[in-house]
N, C-alpha and C positions, 0 to 999 in steps of 0.2 A: 523199434516199437512194433508190436503186433496189434493191428486195428481190426476189430470185429465189424466189418462193413458189409456183410452179406445177409444181414437179417431182413426179413420182410414183415414178420409178426411182432417185432420189437423196434421201437424208435426212441431215441433220446431227442426230445422236442425242444427243450430249453434248459438253461442253467443260470441260477442267480442266487446270491445271498445264502450260500451253503445248502441249497436245495436243487435237485434235478427233477425235471418234469419228463416222465416217461410214458410211452404207450405200450401196454402189454396186450396184444390182440386188440380188443375194443376198449379196454379199461385203461384210463389215464390216472397215474399215481404221481404224487410229489413226495420225494424221499430225501433225507439229508445226505450230503457228501462233503467231507472236510476239505476236499481239493478245490471247491468252488468258492473262491475268495472275492469275486467281483460282485457288484451290486446291480449292474445293468441287465435288464431283461431284453433279449432279442425279439421275443414275441409275447408281449405283455398280455394280450387277450387270450392266449392259449392257456394261461394259468387258471382262468375261470372254468375251464373244462375238466378240471381234476375231479375224479370220483372220491379220492381219499388223500389225506395229507398226514404224513408221519411227523409228529412233533417230538423233538428231543426234550427230555427233562433236564433241568440244571443239576439235579441230584443223581443223574444216571438213568439209563433206559429211556422210556418214552411211551407214546401211545398213538394209535391211529384216530384221526378225526374223519368220519365218513360223511361226505357231502351228498353223494348219490349212492344208490344201492350197488354194492359190490358182491358178486357171486362168492359163495363159500369157497369154490374152487373153479378154475377155468384152465384152458389149454392154449399154449402158443406153439407154433411150429418153427423149426429151423431146418430148411430143406425137407428131407424125409423124416426128420426126427420130431417127436411130439413130447412136450413137457407139461406137467401139471403144475399150476401156479396157485398160490393163495397168499393173502396178507398174513404175515407172521409177526410175533413179537420182535422187538429190536429191528424194525424197518425192513426185514427181509421178505422175499417172495418165494424162496426155494430154488432160485436160479441166478447165476451170475452171467449175464449175457455177454460180457467182454471175453469170457472164456471160449466163446465160439472161435476166436482166432487160434487158440491152442487146439481146439477140436479139429480144425482144418489141418493144422500141421501134423498132429499125430495120426489122423486118418490117412493122409498122404504117405507118411512113413510106413504105415502098416500095409497099405495097398502096394507100394513100390517094393516091399520086401520080397513079395512073391514066394512066401513060405509061411507055414503056420506060426502065428505070434501069440504068446501067452503074456497077458498084461496083468500086473498087480496094481490096483488102484487103492491107495491108502488115504485115510481121512476123506472117504469118497462121497460123503454128503448125499445129495439126492441123485447122484449118478449121471451128471452131464457128460463127463469123460467116459464113463462106462458105456453109455448108450452110443456115443460116437465111435468108440473102439469096436463095439459089437457090430455096428453097421458096416464098419470097414473090413470086417471079416476075422477079427481077433477073438480069442477066448479071454474072459476077464474074471479075475477074483476081486470082488468088491468088498472092502473092509471099512467099517465105521463103528464107533463105540455106541452110537445111538440107534436103538431098535426102530424108532420112528422114522429116522432118515433112511434106513435100509429098506423099510416098507415103502417109503415114497419112491426110492430108486426102482424098486420092483414095479411100481405103477408106471413109471416113466418108460421102463423097458417094454412093458406090456402095451402101453399106448403107442409106442413106436413100432409095434408088431415085430419085436425082436426076441420074444420069450422063448423061441425055439433055438436060439443061439446058446453057445456054451458060456454060462455065467454061474459063478458061485458067490453067494452072499454070506458074509461073515459079520456077526455082531461081536466085536471084541476090542480090547486095547491093542493098538497097532504094534507096539513094541513086543508085547507078549506073543502076538500072532506071528510076527516075523521070526522071533526066536524059535517058535515051534516049527515053522517052515524050514529053518536051517537044520533042525534035528531030523526032520523028515526027508531032507535033501531034495525038497521041491525047488524048481528053478523057474525063472521068468525072463522073457526076452525084453520086456519093457516095464518100467516102474513109473507111476505117476503119484505125486503126493501134494496135498493142499493143506498143510498143517496149520492149525489155529495158533494165534499168539499165546493163548492160554486155554486149557481145557482139562477135563477129567475123563478117565477111562471108565470101563464098565463097573469096576470095583473101587472107584474113587481115586485111581492113580492120577497124579498131578502131571500135566504136561506144560512146560514153559519153553517156548520156541528157542530163546537165546541159550537155554541150558541144555536142550535135548536134540536140536536139529542136526548138529554135526554127527553125534553118536548114532542117530537113527540112519542117516544117509550111509555112514560107514558100515553099519550093520546090514543094510539092504544090499550092499555089494556082494554079500555072501549068498544071496538068493538069485543073483543074476546068472543067466545061462552063459555058456562059454562064448556065445556069439550074440551079445546083447544088441538091441536096436536103438533104444533111447532111454533116458532117465530125465523126467521133467519135475521140477519143483515150482509150485506157485506159492506166493505169499501176499497177504494183505496187512502185514505187520507195519504199523506206522514207524517211519524213520529208518527202516532197513533198506539198504541199497541193493539193487539186483546184482551188483558186482560181488557182494558177499556170497550170494548163492553160487555164482560162478567159481569163486575161490573154494567153497566147500566141495563142489564137484571136481575141481582140479586135484584136491588133496585126498579124494576118496575114489570115485568112479574112474577118473582119468588116470589115476596112479596104477590101477589094475588093468584097465582097458583103454588103450590110446585111441582117442577120437577127437571130436570137435565140440567146443563149448560156446554157447550163445547166451547172452543175458539181455534183459530189457524190460519194458513195460507192456502190459496189455491195456488197451484203450477202446473207447467208444466214440464214434463220430457223431456230432450233433447234426440233425437233419436240417437241410437248407442253410448250412453254415460251414465256415472253415474251421470252427472250433473243435478241439479234440479233448475228451476227458480221460486223463490217465486214471486207471482203476486199481492196479496192482502190479506186482513184478513177477518175473519168471527167470529161472535159470535152467537151461537144458543141456544135456550131454547127448551126443548122437554119434553112432559109428559111421 
């Protein structure tokens, strides 16, 4: 398990009855989490401090209930990195704080390589991994099918004062882009992907994780450099075990490049508690 325990601007304050109470900078939010099955509140009075609560609808989706004034946008820092945050539809804020554990891992890999590293970040969202890799000294190709998310990633790179680093932003369907890179014979030393359970590409292409993930990882082996550094897959798909990601990497990347494979969960520690919230899974291959 990789635990994101080095945050200062983010705190998981409490967890109870399917909700997590979090502090993002100065703003306290209550958001749903399906892993929180217990009813006991460790710090009952803290819940009264929430600025906003996201309520799930029984028919799908949900909405924010604002108790105090929440800025349209604000910032949180992770070490030297700065991220722009806002309350979005379907409970999100534009950042998954548990991924800081993976940012630490990939940053260390890049720094320890002591050579130029080209990173391909697929389904790259608002660019948490992009910012971390740029800060570590890598060049990054950031790919996402949402123009809005790519614009947000650009803001995060700029806020982190990394806009002078080598980064390429691509708004495109991931599979189409990788196929073009194969034809161009472009190569990357590291690949990161955070594929959704379900999604659509720029022209309505349908993505379903269980149907497409193996073929995509196999396809991506064709854009790996002769001396690749790592290949990281993240997933938040309910019911999928991290071992599945490891098996996919064994049958694709490790078949071509012999290395080491690790799988597990990413998690957040609760402040002033010994409780840990598992948030997602990862599978990584490394040389």
